[in-house]
C-alpha positions as CSV (number, residue, x, y, z in Angstrom):
1,M,4.6,-10.9,12.8
2,K,5.2,-14.3,11.6
3,I,5.3,-14.3,7.7
4,F,5.7,-17.0,5.1
5,I,6.4,-16.8,1.8
6,S,5.0,-19.8,0.1
7,Y,5.3,-22.2,-2.8
8,P,3.2,-25.2,-2.5
9,P,4.3,-28.4,-4.4
10,F,1.1,-29.4,-6.7
11,D,2.6,-32.6,-8.0
12,D,-0.2,-33.8,-9.9
13,K,1.3,-33.1,-13.2
14,G,5.0,-33.1,-12.8
15,S,7.3,-30.2,-11.2
16,P,5.4,-26.9,-11.6
17,M,7.9,-24.3,-13.2
18,L,6.5,-21.2,-10.8
19,T,9.0,-19.2,-9.2
20,Q,10.7,-16.3,-10.9
21,N,9.1,-18.0,-14.6
22,R,8.0,-16.2,-17.2
23,Q,6.5,-19.1,-18.5
24,F,4.6,-21.8,-16.7
25,Q,5.5,-25.3,-17.6
26,W,4.7,-28.8,-15.9
27,M,8.4,-30.8,-16.2
28,N,9.4,-34.2,-15.5
29,V,13.1,-33.4,-14.7
30,G,12.7,-30.2,-12.7
31,S,14.7,-27.2,-12.7
32,Y,14.4,-24.6,-9.9
33,L,14.7,-21.0,-10.6
34,F,15.3,-19.0,-7.5
35,P,12.7,-16.4,-7.4
36,V,14.7,-13.2,-6.7
37,V,11.8,-10.5,-6.0
38,P,10.6,-12.9,-3.3
39,A,13.6,-13.6,-1.9
40,T,13.9,-9.9,-1.9
41,A,11.0,-9.5,0.2
42,A,12.1,-12.1,2.4
43,T,15.1,-10.6,3.2
44,L,13.3,-6.5,3.9
45,L,10.6,-8.3,5.9
46,Q,13.6,-10.0,8.4
47,A,15.7,-6.8,8.3
48,K,12.0,-5.1,9.7
49,G,12.4,-7.3,12.7
50,H,9.3,-10.0,11.3
51,D,9.9,-13.9,11.7
52,V,10.0,-14.7,8.4
53,V,9.8,-18.6,6.7
54,W,10.9,-19.6,3.4
55,H,8.0,-22.1,2.7
56,D,9.1,-23.4,-0.7
57,G,8.0,-26.9,-0.9
58,I,8.9,-27.1,-4.6
59,V,12.7,-27.1,-4.0
60,Q,11.9,-28.7,-0.8
61,K,10.1,-31.9,-2.7
62,W,7.5,-31.7,0.1
63,D,4.1,-33.9,-0.7
64,M,1.4,-31.7,0.1
65,A,0.8,-33.4,3.5
66,R,4.2,-31.8,4.9
67,W,3.4,-28.6,3.5
68,W,0.6,-28.5,5.5
69,K,2.0,-29.7,8.5
70,Q,4.2,-26.6,8.9
71,I,1.4,-23.9,8.6
72,E,-0.8,-26.0,10.9
73,D,1.8,-26.2,13.4
74,E,3.0,-22.6,13.3
75,E,-0.3,-20.6,12.3
76,P,1.4,-17.8,10.5
77,D,0.1,-14.0,11.0
78,L,0.5,-13.7,7.1
79,I,1.2,-16.2,4.4
80,A,2.0,-14.6,1.0
81,F,1.4,-16.7,-2.6
82,E,3.2,-15.7,-5.9
83,S,0.9,-17.4,-8.6
84,K,0.7,-18.0,-12.2
85,T,-2.9,-18.3,-14.7
86,P,-2.2,-22.8,-15.0
87,V,-2.3,-22.8,-10.7
88,I,-4.5,-19.7,-10.0
89,M,-7.1,-22.2,-9.4
90,N,-5.2,-24.5,-7.7
91,H,-4.8,-21.2,-4.9
92,W,-8.0,-19.9,-4.7
93,Q,-9.0,-23.4,-3.2
94,L,-5.6,-23.5,-1.3
95,V,-6.5,-20.0,-0.2
96,K,-10.3,-21.3,1.4
97,E,-8.4,-24.2,2.8
98,V,-5.7,-21.9,4.6
99,K,-8.6,-19.9,6.1
100,E,-10.3,-23.0,7.3
101,R,-7.1,-24.6,9.1
102,S,-5.7,-21.8,10.4
103,P,-8.6,-18.5,10.6
104,R,-6.0,-16.2,12.0
105,T,-3.9,-15.9,9.1
106,L,-4.0,-13.1,6.4
107,V,-3.7,-14.1,2.7
108,V,-1.8,-12.3,0.2
109,L,-1.6,-13.4,-3.9
110,M,0.7,-11.7,-5.9
111,G,1.9,-12.1,-9.6
112,D,1.5,-11.6,-13.1
113,H,-2.5,-13.2,-13.3
114,A,-3.3,-11.5,-9.6
115,T,-2.0,-8.1,-11.6
116,A,-4.0,-8.8,-14.6
117,E,-7.2,-9.8,-13.2
118,P,-7.2,-8.1,-9.1
119,L,-10.6,-8.5,-8.5
120,E,-10.9,-11.9,-9.9
121,Q,-9.1,-12.9,-7.0
122,F,-11.6,-11.7,-4.5
123,E,-14.2,-13.1,-6.3
124,N,-13.0,-16.6,-6.1
125,C,-11.2,-17.3,-2.9
126,P,-11.2,-15.5,0.6
127,V,-8.0,-13.9,0.2
128,D,-7.2,-10.7,2.2
129,Y,-4.5,-8.6,0.2
130,V,-3.9,-8.5,-3.7
131,I,-0.4,-7.1,-4.9
132,T,-0.4,-5.7,-8.2
133,G,2.6,-4.6,-10.0
134,G,6.4,-6.1,-10.2
135,G,7.2,-4.8,-6.6
136,Y,6.0,-7.7,-4.4
137,D,9.1,-7.0,-2.3
138,L,8.2,-3.1,-1.0
139,C,4.6,-4.4,-1.3
140,L,4.6,-7.2,1.2
141,A,7.0,-4.9,3.5
142,G,4.4,-1.9,3.2
143,I,1.3,-4.6,4.1
144,A,3.3,-5.6,7.3
145,D,3.8,-1.8,8.0
146,F,0.1,-1.2,7.6
147,I,-1.1,-4.3,9.8
148,E,1.4,-4.0,12.7
149,K,1.6,0.0,12.7
150,G,-1.4,1.7,10.6
151,A,1.2,2.9,8.3
152,P,-0.1,4.0,4.1
153,L,-0.5,1.1,1.9
154,P,2.1,1.4,-1.0
155,G,0.1,1.6,-4.5
156,G,-1.2,-1.7,-6.0
157,V,-2.6,-3.1,-3.1
158,Y,-6.3,-4.4,-2.8
159,R,-7.8,-5.3,0.4
160,R,-10.6,-6.9,1.9
161,E,-12.7,-4.5,4.3
162,G,-16.0,-6.1,5.1
163,E,-17.9,-6.9,2.2
164,E,-16.1,-4.4,0.1
165,V,-12.6,-4.5,-2.0
166,R,-10.2,-1.4,-1.6
167,K,-7.9,-0.2,-3.7
168,S,-4.8,1.5,-2.4
169,G,-4.3,3.2,-6.1
170,D,-1.9,1.8,-9.2
171,F,1.3,0.1,-8.5
172,D,4.5,2.4,-8.8
173,L,7.8,1.1,-10.6
174,S,10.0,4.4,-9.8
175,Y,11.5,2.9,-6.5
176,D,15.3,2.8,-6.3
177,L,16.5,-0.7,-7.0
178,N,19.8,0.3,-5.2
179,Q,18.4,0.7,-2.1
180,M,17.4,-2.7,-2.2
181,P,19.4,-4.9,0.4
182,F,21.3,-7.9,-0.8
183,I,19.1,-10.8,-0.6
184,D,19.8,-13.3,2.3
185,R,21.0,-16.7,0.6
186,R,20.6,-18.8,3.4
187,L,17.1,-17.5,4.8
188,T,16.0,-18.0,1.3
189,M,17.5,-21.5,1.0
190,A,19.5,-20.1,-2.7
191,D,21.6,-23.5,-2.6
192,L,19.0,-25.5,-3.5
193,Y,18.0,-23.4,-6.7
194,F,19.4,-24.7,-10.0
195,E,19.3,-25.4,-13.6
196,K,21.6,-27.4,-16.0
197,W,24.7,-25.0,-15.4
198,R,28.2,-25.7,-15.7
199,K,29.4,-25.5,-12.0
200,R,28.4,-27.8,-9.3
201,M,27.3,-25.5,-6.3
202,P,26.4,-23.0,-5.0
203,F,25.1,-21.9,-8.2
204,Y,23.1,-18.4,-7.6
205,Y,20.6,-16.2,-9.6
206,T,20.5,-12.3,-9.6
207,M,18.7,-9.4,-11.3
208,A,20.5,-6.4,-12.3
209,G,17.3,-4.6,-13.5
210,R,13.2,-5.6,-13.7
211,D,12.3,-7.0,-16.5
212,C,13.2,-5.7,-19.9
213,P,14.6,-2.6,-21.5
214,R,12.3,-3.1,-24.1
215,P,9.2,-4.4,-22.4
216,R,6.9,-5.1,-25.1
217,C,6.7,-8.4,-26.5
218,T,2.9,-9.1,-26.8
219,F,3.1,-12.9,-25.1
220,C,5.4,-11.9,-21.9
221,S,3.2,-12.3,-18.8
222,W,6.3,-10.1,-17.1
223,T,5.1,-7.2,-19.2
224,T,1.9,-7.3,-17.3
225,I,4.0,-6.6,-13.6
226,N,7.1,-4.4,-15.2
227,P,5.9,-2.1,-18.4
228,R,8.5,0.0,-17.7
229,F,12.2,-1.0,-17.0
230,S,14.0,-0.7,-13.7
231,V,17.8,-1.1,-13.5
232,R,20.7,-0.9,-10.9
233,T,23.7,1.3,-11.5
234,P,26.7,-1.1,-12.5
235,E,28.6,-0.4,-9.7
236,N,25.4,-1.2,-6.9
237,Y,25.1,-4.6,-8.9
238,L,29.2,-5.3,-8.8
239,D,29.1,-5.1,-5.2
240,E,26.4,-7.8,-4.9
241,L,28.6,-10.0,-6.7
242,D,31.6,-9.0,-4.3
243,Y,29.2,-9.8,-1.3
244,L,28.6,-13.5,-3.2
245,V,32.1,-14.2,-3.3
246,R,33.2,-13.0,-0.2
247,E,30.3,-14.6,1.7
248,H,29.5,-17.6,-0.3
249,N,32.3,-18.4,-2.7
250,V,30.3,-18.5,-5.6
251,P,31.6,-19.7,-8.7
252,E,28.3,-19.2,-11.0
253,I,25.6,-16.6,-11.4
254,F,22.9,-16.6,-13.8
255,D,21.4,-13.0,-14.1
256,D,17.4,-13.3,-14.8
257,T,17.0,-9.5,-15.8
258,G,14.3,-10.0,-18.9
259,T,17.3,-8.6,-20.9
260,F,20.6,-8.0,-19.7
261,P,21.1,-4.0,-20.0
262,S,22.9,-2.9,-23.0
263,G,25.3,0.0,-24.4
264,S,27.1,2.1,-22.1
265,W,25.6,0.1,-18.9
266,R,27.0,-3.1,-20.2
267,K,30.5,-1.8,-20.9
268,K,30.8,-0.6,-17.4
269,F,29.9,-3.4,-15.8
270,C,32.4,-5.5,-18.2
271,Q,35.3,-3.1,-17.2
272,G,34.2,-3.2,-13.4
273,F,34.0,-7.2,-13.5
274,M,37.5,-7.6,-14.9
275,E,38.8,-4.4,-12.8
276,R,37.2,-6.6,-9.5
277,G,39.1,-9.8,-10.7
278,F,35.6,-11.6,-11.2
279,T,37.0,-13.0,-14.9
280,G,38.2,-16.5,-14.4
281,K,36.4,-16.5,-10.6
282,I,32.9,-16.4,-11.9
283,L,31.2,-17.9,-15.0
284,F,28.3,-15.2,-15.8
285,S,25.4,-16.0,-17.7
286,S,22.2,-13.7,-18.5
287,N,19.5,-13.5,-21.0
288,E,19.6,-11.5,-24.1
289,R,18.5,-9.9,-27.0
290,F,19.3,-10.6,-30.9
291,D,19.7,-6.9,-31.6
292,Y,22.3,-6.5,-28.5
293,V,24.5,-8.5,-30.3
294,R,24.6,-7.4,-33.8
295,D,28.1,-6.0,-33.5
296,P,30.3,-8.8,-32.9
297,R,32.8,-6.5,-30.6
298,V,30.0,-6.7,-28.2
299,P,29.6,-10.4,-27.9
300,E,33.5,-10.1,-27.7
301,M,33.7,-7.8,-24.8
302,M,31.5,-10.2,-23.2
303,K,33.6,-13.0,-23.4
304,K,36.5,-10.9,-22.0
305,A,34.8,-10.5,-18.8
306,G,33.6,-13.7,-18.0
307,W,30.4,-14.5,-20.0
308,R,29.6,-18.4,-20.5
309,K,25.8,-18.3,-21.8
310,V,23.2,-16.7,-22.7
311,K,19.6,-17.4,-23.3
312,C,17.7,-15.9,-26.5
313,G,14.2,-15.5,-27.4
314,L,14.3,-16.9,-31.2
315,E,10.4,-17.8,-30.7
316,S,9.6,-18.0,-34.3
317,G,11.7,-18.4,-37.7
318,N,8.9,-16.1,-39.8
319,Q,9.4,-12.4,-39.8
320,K,5.3,-12.0,-39.6
321,T,5.1,-13.6,-36.1
322,L,8.2,-11.6,-34.6
323,D,6.5,-8.5,-36.1
324,M,3.3,-9.7,-34.8
325,L,5.2,-10.4,-31.5
326,D,6.5,-6.8,-31.5
327,K,10.0,-8.5,-30.8
328,G,11.9,-5.6,-32.9
329,I,14.2,-8.0,-34.4
330,T,14.6,-9.8,-37.9
331,V,15.5,-13.2,-38.8
332,E,18.7,-12.3,-40.0
333,D,19.1,-10.6,-36.5
334,I,18.6,-14.0,-34.9
335,V,21.2,-15.5,-36.9
336,A,24.0,-13.1,-37.1
337,G,23.8,-12.9,-33.2
338,C,24.0,-16.5,-32.8
339,R,27.1,-16.5,-35.2
340,N,28.9,-13.5,-33.1
341,L,27.8,-15.2,-30.1
342,S,29.2,-18.6,-30.7
343,R,32.3,-16.9,-32.7
344,A,33.4,-15.3,-29.3
345,G,33.0,-18.5,-27.3
346,I,29.8,-18.0,-25.8
347,D,27.1,-21.1,-25.3
348,V,23.8,-19.8,-26.9
349,H,20.7,-21.1,-25.7
350,L,17.9,-20.8,-27.5
351,T,13.9,-20.7,-26.8
352,V,11.2,-21.3,-29.6
353,M,7.7,-21.5,-29.4
354,V,4.6,-23.6,-31.3
355,G,1.1,-23.2,-31.8
356,Y,0.6,-19.2,-32.8
357,P,-3.0,-19.2,-34.3
358,W,-1.9,-17.9,-37.6
359,E,1.1,-19.8,-38.3
360,T,0.3,-23.0,-40.5
361,R,2.6,-26.3,-40.6
362,D,4.7,-24.9,-42.8
363,D,5.3,-21.9,-40.9
364,A,6.3,-24.0,-37.6
365,Q,7.9,-26.3,-39.8
366,R,10.2,-23.4,-40.3
367,T,11.2,-22.4,-37.3
368,L,12.0,-25.8,-36.6
369,D,14.2,-26.0,-39.1
370,L,16.2,-22.6,-38.4
371,A,16.5,-23.7,-34.9
372,T,18.2,-27.4,-36.1
373,E,20.3,-25.5,-38.8
374,L,21.8,-23.2,-35.8
375,M,22.3,-26.1,-33.8
376,A,24.0,-27.9,-36.8
377,R,26.3,-24.9,-37.4
378,G,27.0,-25.0,-33.8
379,Y,25.7,-21.6,-33.5
380,A,23.5,-22.6,-30.8
381,E,24.3,-25.0,-27.7
382,M,20.6,-25.5,-26.6
383,L,17.1,-25.5,-27.8
384,Q,14.1,-25.2,-25.6
385,S,10.5,-25.4,-27.1
386,T,7.1,-24.6,-25.5
387,V,3.6,-24.2,-27.1
388,V,2.6,-20.5,-26.9
389,M,0.5,-19.4,-24.1
390,P,-1.7,-16.3,-24.1
391,Y,-1.5,-15.2,-20.3
392,P,-4.7,-12.5,-18.8
393,G,-3.4,-9.0,-19.3
394,T,-0.7,-9.7,-22.1
395,P,-1.6,-7.9,-25.6
396,L,-1.8,-11.6,-27.1
397,H,-4.5,-12.4,-24.7
398,R,-6.6,-9.7,-25.9
399,Y,-5.7,-10.0,-29.5
400,A,-7.1,-13.8,-28.9
401,V,-10.0,-12.9,-27.0
402,E,-11.4,-10.3,-30.0
403,N,-10.7,-12.6,-32.5
404,G,-11.7,-15.8,-31.0
405,L,-8.7,-18.1,-31.7
406,F,-8.9,-20.0,-28.4
407,R,-9.9,-23.6,-28.8
408,I,-10.8,-23.7,-25.0
409,P,-12.5,-21.4,-22.9
410,P,-10.6,-18.6,-22.2
411,K,-11.2,-18.7,-18.5
412,A,-10.0,-22.0,-18.1
413,Y,-6.9,-21.4,-16.3
414,D,-5.9,-24.6,-15.5
415,R,-5.2,-25.4,-19.0
416,Y,-2.9,-22.8,-19.7
417,D,-0.1,-25.1,-18.4
418,M,1.8,-26.1,-21.8
419,T,0.3,-29.8,-21.8
420,E,-2.2,-29.2,-25.0
421,P,-2.3,-26.1,-27.2
422,V,-5.3,-23.2,-25.8
423,F,-5.1,-21.7,-29.8
424,K,-6.7,-23.1,-32.8
425,T,-4.3,-23.2,-35.5
426,P,-5.0,-23.0,-39.5
427,D,-4.5,-26.4,-40.3
428,M,-2.4,-28.5,-37.4
429,E,-4.4,-30.2,-34.8
430,P,-3.3,-29.7,-31.0
431,G,-1.4,-33.1,-31.0
432,E,0.6,-31.7,-34.0
433,V,1.4,-28.7,-32.2
434,V,2.5,-30.8,-29.2
435,E,4.8,-33.5,-31.5
436,M,6.4,-30.2,-33.4
437,C,7.7,-29.5,-29.5
438,Q,9.0,-32.9,-29.2
439,G,10.4,-32.7,-32.4
440,I,13.0,-29.4,-31.5
441,Y,14.1,-32.1,-28.3
442,K,14.4,-35.1,-30.8
443,S,17.1,-32.7,-32.9
444,F,19.5,-33.0,-30.0
445,L,19.8,-37.0,-30.6
446,T,21.4,-36.9,-33.9
447,P,25.0,-37.9,-34.3
448,Q,26.3,-34.0,-35.3
449,F,25.2,-32.8,-32.0
450,V,26.2,-35.6,-29.8
451,G,29.9,-35.5,-31.4
452,R,29.8,-32.2,-31.0
453,Q,29.3,-32.1,-27.4
454,L,31.4,-35.3,-26.5
455,M,34.4,-33.3,-28.2
456,R,33.9,-30.3,-25.6
457,V,34.5,-32.9,-22.4
458,R,37.7,-32.0,-20.8
459,S,37.0,-32.6,-17.4
460,T,35.1,-34.8,-15.0
461,E,33.1,-31.3,-14.6
462,D,32.2,-31.2,-18.3
463,L,31.3,-34.9,-18.4
464,D,29.0,-34.2,-15.8
465,Y,27.9,-31.2,-17.3
466,V,27.0,-33.2,-20.7
467,R,25.4,-35.8,-18.5
468,R,23.1,-33.6,-16.8
469,G,21.6,-32.0,-20.1
470,A,20.9,-35.3,-21.5
471,T,18.9,-35.8,-18.6
472,A,17.0,-32.3,-19.3
473,V,16.5,-33.4,-22.8
474,W,15.0,-36.9,-21.8
475,G,12.9,-35.2,-19.5
476,H,11.2,-32.6,-22.1
477,L,11.2,-35.4,-24.5
478,K,8.7,-36.9,-21.8
479,D,7.2,-33.6,-21.3
480,F,5.9,-33.6,-24.9
481,G,5.8,-37.3,-25.2
482,K,3.3,-39.9,-26.8
483,D,1.4,-40.4,-23.9
484,R,0.6,-36.6,-23.9
485,I,0.0,-36.6,-27.4
486,T,-2.5,-39.6,-27.2
487,A,-4.6,-37.7,-24.5
488,I,-4.9,-34.7,-26.7
489,R,-6.6,-36.5,-29.8
490,A,-8.5,-38.3,-27.3
């Protein structure tokens, strides 16, 4: 079978942050996150003898005409789309057009929105299969086996059969990640994906697990597809790093597990990382929880192994909000975690959100003040701000529907794209929420921050890193700029 794993380049609002992303955003300056699970699917399918085409129009910066040309020229037997709420309506239209332009092509939709509302997909477009749950890789391979060999479908797959929709059973997350193949980075064009990291290429994404050891945050779309944590053994994960060093000479890795495993797992990993000689050879970064680094000895161990940076969800400077989000941390944990990490020499990338339906202007300002204070004290190196989005399938979305908190129709999915707030707030207009997001990025323009970044420059590589960071900040200022605020107020 000829199988396309495809990302259409929808370019009407900027660069769509779709692949491997828990929060969708249109961006003026694109970052391209490598979709680890679909890439594993591509590798599995190729190993089974299928003709797999990695068809990512976003990272290849195609227009839609170029994207369509390959489909019309090659007429794939099967095409799979990973989707999210803000572009699901675009995908519905796209599925209709695929069926018109290449009638023999079977179409699969997968992702967190499809998992939350599987039947809705069949009601709105002529899709053939919908995968629910986070095991897109095994399920996509299972669909190919079903079509070719009549093998039973894995759990979690919905399929169209005539006028009916049939379900293969509930999705199952008990698969053994240690049995998965190491991703074929050439097939999946891994060299094209990047964020603002220290080294040049190749920079690779990995996943030690799917997705969080504590998958309870009420806003996170990935709790829908991975409500339980699956993790590889430290030895298996280290084997992949060894493979990436040998085969690709990789200098930098970001592990995109929702939260990197902690406790004895992390200790074994750090020991193995050093024993295999990766320290000094690989710059390593990951996602982190503040309560995992309350003990200063943990970040000290991480730094000794080779950590450079962590991303941490601050989300809010208000304890009430942290509790309502079920984050399982305190404001004191945030401050202590940032302090411990920075003192150990690990850069901290903070993410915050603005526009909670229960937060006042003063509450939002408290978050802004905490984040900028952490930056001013040198406890954080980067801030990322987004507008709160309640994706379908999450507890936050259910809470909002039950309490009438939307300022837009709840099924106006294209408006969940972070260009505007979707919630009513106690005393802020929608434009003010976006201004708050912009205020986060303006904190990078202070003389103290600029001076601290310049003092860290020791090489042309450091200077290039600062330059790319400045470009990213400028892009975010445009993301939440005056034109967008004016449009919302209009």
